C-alpha positions as a Markdown table, in Angstrom:
| # | Residue | x | y | z |
|---|---|---|---|---|
| 1 | Unk | 102.8 | 89.5 | 95.9 |
| 2 | Unk | 105.9 | 88.1 | 97.1 |
| 3 | Unk | 106.2 | 85.3 | 99.7 |
| 4 | Unk | 109.0 | 87.1 | 101.6 |
| 5 | Unk | 110.7 | 90.4 | 101.4 |
| 6 | Unk | 114.0 | 90.4 | 103.3 |
| 7 | Unk | 115.6 | 93.6 | 104.5 |
| 8 | Unk | 119.3 | 93.1 | 105.2 |
| 9 | Unk | 121.8 | 95.1 | 107.0 |
| 10 | Unk | 124.5 | 94.2 | 109.7 |
| 11 | Unk | 123.7 | 97.5 | 111.8 |
| 12 | Unk | 121.1 | 97.2 | 114.5 |
| 13 | Unk | 120.1 | 100.9 | 113.9 |
| 14 | Unk | 119.3 | 100.1 | 110.3 |
| 15 | Unk | 117.3 | 97.1 | 111.4 |
| 16 | Unk | 115.4 | 99.5 | 113.7 |
| 17 | Unk | 114.7 | 101.8 | 111.0 |
| 18 | Unk | 113.4 | 99.0 | 108.8 |
| 19 | Unk | 111.1 | 97.7 | 111.4 |
| 20 | Unk | 109.6 | 101.2 | 112.2 |
| 21 | Unk | 109.1 | 102.1 | 108.5 |
| 22 | Unk | 107.8 | 98.8 | 107.3 |
| 23 | Unk | 105.5 | 98.2 | 110.4 |
| 24 | Unk | 102.2 | 96.7 | 109.2 |
| 25 | Unk | 103.4 | 95.7 | 105.8 |
| 26 | Unk | 103.1 | 91.9 | 104.9 |
| 27 | Unk | 105.8 | 89.3 | 104.4 |
| 28 | Unk | 108.6 | 91.5 | 105.6 |
| 29 | Unk | 111.6 | 89.8 | 107.4 |
| 30 | Unk | 114.4 | 92.1 | 108.9 |
| 31 | Unk | 117.8 | 90.3 | 108.7 |
| 32 | Unk | 120.7 | 91.6 | 111.0 |
| 33 | Unk | 123.6 | 90.3 | 108.9 |
| 34 | Unk | 125.6 | 90.4 | 105.7 |
| 35 | Unk | 125.0 | 89.3 | 102.2 |
| 36 | Unk | 127.6 | 86.6 | 102.5 |
| 37 | Unk | 125.7 | 85.0 | 105.4 |
| 38 | Unk | 122.2 | 85.0 | 103.8 |
| 39 | Unk | 120.2 | 81.8 | 103.5 |
| 40 | Unk | 119.3 | 80.7 | 100.1 |
| 41 | Unk | 116.7 | 82.9 | 98.5 |
| 42 | Unk | 115.4 | 83.7 | 94.9 |
| 43 | Unk | 116.8 | 87.1 | 94.2 |
| 44 | Unk | 119.2 | 89.8 | 95.7 |
| 45 | Unk | 118.8 | 93.3 | 94.7 |
| 46 | Unk | 122.1 | 95.3 | 94.3 |
| 47 | Unk | 122.0 | 99.0 | 94.7 |
| 48 | Unk | 125.0 | 100.1 | 92.5 |
| 49 | Unk | 125.9 | 102.8 | 89.9 |
| 50 | Unk | 124.7 | 103.5 | 86.5 |
| 51 | Unk | 127.7 | 101.9 | 84.8 |
| 52 | Unk | 127.7 | 98.4 | 86.5 |
| 53 | Unk | 131.2 | 98.9 | 88.1 |
| 54 | Unk | 130.7 | 96.5 | 91.0 |
| 55 | Unk | 134.0 | 97.1 | 92.8 |
| 56 | Unk | 133.0 | 98.4 | 96.2 |
| 57 | Unk | 130.4 | 97.9 | 99.0 |
| 58 | Unk | 127.7 | 95.4 | 98.6 |
| 59 | Unk | 128.4 | 95.1 | 94.8 |
| 60 | Unk | 131.9 | 93.8 | 95.7 |
| 61 | Unk | 130.6 | 91.3 | 98.0 |
| 62 | Unk | 128.2 | 90.0 | 95.3 |
| 63 | Unk | 131.0 | 89.7 | 92.8 |
| 64 | Unk | 133.2 | 87.9 | 95.3 |
| 65 | Unk | 130.5 | 85.3 | 95.6 |
| 66 | Unk | 129.7 | 85.0 | 91.9 |
| 67 | Unk | 132.9 | 86.0 | 90.2 |
| 68 | Unk | 133.9 | 88.5 | 87.5 |
| 69 | Unk | 131.6 | 87.0 | 84.8 |
| 70 | Unk | 128.5 | 88.3 | 86.5 |
| 71 | Unk | 129.8 | 91.9 | 86.5 |
| 72 | Unk | 130.7 | 91.5 | 82.8 |
| 73 | Unk | 127.0 | 90.2 | 82.3 |
| 74 | Unk | 125.7 | 93.3 | 84.1 |
| 75 | Unk | 127.9 | 95.6 | 82.0 |
| 76 | Unk | 127.1 | 93.9 | 78.7 |
| 77 | Unk | 123.3 | 94.3 | 79.5 |
| 78 | Unk | 123.9 | 98.0 | 80.4 |
| 79 | Unk | 125.8 | 98.5 | 77.1 |
| 80 | Unk | 123.2 | 96.6 | 75.0 |
| 81 | Unk | 120.1 | 98.0 | 76.6 |
| 82 | Unk | 121.0 | 101.4 | 77.8 |
| 83 | Unk | 123.9 | 102.4 | 75.6 |
| 84 | Unk | 126.2 | 102.3 | 78.3 |
| 85 | Unk | 124.5 | 104.2 | 81.2 |
| 86 | Unk | 121.6 | 102.7 | 83.1 |
| 87 | Unk | 119.4 | 105.4 | 84.4 |
| 88 | Unk | 118.4 | 105.4 | 88.0 |
| 89 | Unk | 114.8 | 104.3 | 88.2 |
| 90 | Unk | 115.4 | 101.2 | 86.0 |
| 91 | Unk | 116.2 | 97.7 | 86.9 |
| 92 | Unk | 116.9 | 94.3 | 85.3 |
| 93 | Unk | 116.9 | 90.7 | 86.4 |
| 94 | Unk | 119.9 | 88.5 | 85.5 |
| 95 | Unk | 120.6 | 84.7 | 86.2 |
| 96 | Unk | 123.5 | 84.0 | 88.4 |
| 97 | Unk | 123.9 | 80.3 | 87.7 |
| 98 | Unk | 123.6 | 79.5 | 91.4 |
| 99 | Unk | 120.6 | 77.4 | 92.3 |
| 100 | Unk | 120.8 | 78.8 | 95.9 |
| 101 | Unk | 120.5 | 82.3 | 94.6 |
| 102 | Unk | 119.3 | 82.1 | 91.0 |
| 103 | Unk | 118.7 | 85.9 | 90.2 |
| 104 | Unk | 120.3 | 89.2 | 90.7 |
| 105 | Unk | 118.4 | 92.6 | 90.3 |
| 106 | Unk | 120.6 | 95.3 | 89.2 |
| 107 | Unk | 118.9 | 98.7 | 90.3 |
| 108 | Unk | 121.3 | 101.6 | 90.5 |
| 109 | Unk | 120.7 | 104.3 | 93.2 |
| 110 | Unk | 123.2 | 106.7 | 91.7 |
| 111 | Unk | 124.8 | 107.5 | 88.4 |
| 112 | Unk | 128.3 | 107.6 | 90.0 |
| 113 | Unk | 129.3 | 107.2 | 93.6 |
| 114 | Unk | 128.4 | 110.2 | 95.7 |
| 115 | Unk | 125.7 | 111.6 | 98.1 |
| 116 | Unk | 122.1 | 111.1 | 97.1 |
| 117 | Unk | 120.7 | 112.6 | 100.3 |
| 118 | Unk | 117.7 | 114.8 | 99.9 |
| 119 | Unk | 116.7 | 112.9 | 96.7 |
| 120 | Unk | 114.1 | 110.4 | 95.9 |
| 121 | Unk | 116.6 | 107.9 | 94.2 |
| 122 | Unk | 116.2 | 105.2 | 96.9 |
| 123 | Unk | 112.5 | 105.1 | 96.2 |
| 124 | Unk | 113.1 | 105.0 | 92.5 |
| 125 | Unk | 115.6 | 102.3 | 92.5 |
| 126 | Unk | 113.4 | 100.2 | 94.9 |
| 127 | Unk | 110.3 | 100.9 | 92.9 |
| 128 | Unk | 112.2 | 99.9 | 89.7 |
| 129 | Unk | 113.4 | 96.5 | 91.3 |
| 130 | Unk | 109.9 | 95.6 | 92.2 |
| 131 | Unk | 108.6 | 96.3 | 88.7 |
| 132 | Unk | 111.5 | 94.3 | 87.2 |
| 133 | Unk | 110.6 | 91.3 | 89.5 |
| 134 | Unk | 107.0 | 91.6 | 88.7 |
| 135 | Unk | 107.8 | 91.5 | 84.9 |
| 136 | Unk | 110.2 | 88.6 | 85.3 |
| 137 | Unk | 107.4 | 86.7 | 87.1 |
| 138 | Unk | 104.8 | 87.4 | 84.4 |
| 139 | Unk | 107.2 | 86.3 | 81.7 |
| 140 | Unk | 108.7 | 83.3 | 83.6 |
| 141 | Unk | 105.9 | 81.6 | 85.5 |
| 142 | Unk | 108.1 | 78.6 | 86.0 |
| 143 | Unk | 110.9 | 80.6 | 87.4 |
| 144 | Unk | 109.2 | 82.8 | 89.7 |
| 145 | Unk | 111.0 | 85.0 | 92.2 |
| 146 | Unk | 109.2 | 84.7 | 95.5 |
| 147 | Unk | 111.7 | 85.6 | 98.1 |
| 148 | Unk | 113.8 | 88.7 | 97.4 |
| 149 | Unk | 116.4 | 90.3 | 99.7 |
| 150 | Unk | 117.2 | 94.1 | 99.6 |
| 151 | Unk | 120.2 | 95.9 | 101.2 |
| 152 | Unk | 119.7 | 99.3 | 102.7 |
| 153 | Unk | 119.5 | 101.0 | 99.5 |
| 154 | Unk | 121.6 | 104.2 | 99.2 |
| 155 | Unk | 123.1 | 104.2 | 102.7 |
| 156 | Unk | 126.7 | 103.4 | 101.7 |
| 157 | Unk | 128.5 | 105.8 | 99.3 |
| 158 | Unk | 125.0 | 107.4 | 98.8 |
| 159 | Unk | 125.0 | 108.7 | 102.2 |
| 160 | Unk | 121.2 | 108.4 | 102.7 |
| 161 | Unk | 120.3 | 108.4 | 106.4 |
| 162 | Unk | 119.0 | 105.0 | 107.7 |
| 163 | Unk | 115.5 | 106.1 | 108.5 |
| 164 | Unk | 115.0 | 107.9 | 105.3 |
| 165 | Unk | 116.3 | 105.0 | 103.1 |
| 166 | Unk | 113.9 | 102.8 | 105.0 |
| 167 | Unk | 111.0 | 105.3 | 104.7 |
| 168 | Unk | 111.4 | 105.4 | 100.8 |
| 169 | Unk | 112.0 | 101.7 | 100.4 |
| 170 | Unk | 108.7 | 101.1 | 102.6 |
| 171 | Unk | 106.8 | 103.6 | 100.3 |
| 172 | Unk | 108.0 | 101.7 | 97.1 |
| 173 | Unk | 106.8 | 98.4 | 98.6 |
| 174 | Unk | 103.5 | 99.8 | 99.7 |
| 175 | Unk | 102.9 | 101.3 | 96.2 |
| 176 | Unk | 103.8 | 97.8 | 94.8 |
| 177 | Unk | 101.2 | 96.2 | 97.1 |
| 178 | Unk | 98.6 | 98.6 | 96.3 |
| 179 | Unk | 98.5 | 99.5 | 92.6 |
| 180 | Unk | 96.0 | 102.3 | 91.7 |
| 181 | Unk | 92.7 | 101.8 | 90.0 |
| 182 | Unk | 92.6 | 105.3 | 88.6 |
| 183 | Unk | 95.1 | 107.8 | 87.2 |
| 184 | Unk | 94.0 | 111.3 | 88.0 |
| 185 | Unk | 95.7 | 114.4 | 89.7 |
| 186 | Unk | 94.3 | 113.4 | 93.1 |
| 187 | Unk | 96.3 | 110.1 | 92.8 |
| 188 | Unk | 99.5 | 112.1 | 91.7 |
| 189 | Unk | 99.3 | 114.4 | 94.7 |
| 190 | Unk | 98.8 | 111.3 | 97.1 |
| 191 | Unk | 101.7 | 109.5 | 95.6 |
| 192 | Unk | 103.9 | 112.7 | 95.5 |
| 193 | Unk | 103.1 | 113.4 | 99.1 |
| 194 | Unk | 104.0 | 109.7 | 100.0 |
| 195 | Unk | 107.4 | 110.1 | 98.4 |
| 196 | Unk | 108.6 | 113.4 | 99.3 |
| 197 | Unk | 107.0 | 114.0 | 102.7 |
| 198 | Unk | 107.9 | 112.3 | 106.0 |
| 199 | Unk | 104.7 | 113.0 | 107.9 |
| 200 | Unk | 104.0 | 116.8 | 107.3 |
| 201 | Unk | 107.6 | 117.5 | 106.7 |
| 202 | Unk | 108.9 | 117.8 | 103.2 |
| 203 | Unk | 112.2 | 115.9 | 103.0 |
| 204 | Unk | 112.5 | 115.8 | 99.1 |
| 205 | Unk | 112.1 | 118.9 | 97.1 |
C-alpha cells in the first residue's frame, strides 16, 4: 500500500469530485494546486499521449521543470519498448534525476489528443500507473515509491467530466487496494460493473 496518494488539481470543483469519489479510501490527500507548486514527493503520474509528445497541458509543466532530456527519455522508452506507440493501459517509471521528485510515471490516457468521454481510458491509465509503481517497488526495494501524485486524468484535452474522471480513478485505486483471491466470471462481472457503471447507470458501453 502507498503511504500517500495525492490527487492534484487547481479547480475546487475537481477537488470536490475527488473527495466524493475517494471517500472512505485510505491515505488519500486532495491538493488544490498546480504541479509546479507541489511539495516534494516520490513520483508524479503524467497523463499524456501514446507518443510521448509532452508539449501541452500538465505534460508541458513537467518538461518545464525537468527539461527536454526527460521528454527524450520518455520517447526513447516508447520507441524501444513499444515500437513507437505506447498503448493506453500501460505505464512505465523513469528516474528524473531530481531528489525532491525522483520518479515520473508515464501513463497515457489517449492515443492522440482528443475526447475520451464515454470510455474507460481514465481507469485503464490509472490502473496501469498503480501496477507500474507496484512493479517498481518490488524490483527496487531500496528506492520505493511511497508518495505518488496524480493529476485529474483525462480532464484536459480528453474532455472527461470531473466527476467521471474521479470515479474511474477511485475504482482503479480500490482495485489496487483489494486484489482478488479468485478469478472467475463472478469476479469479472463485479469488476465490469465497477468500471462501467455509476451506481445503476451505465456510463461506459
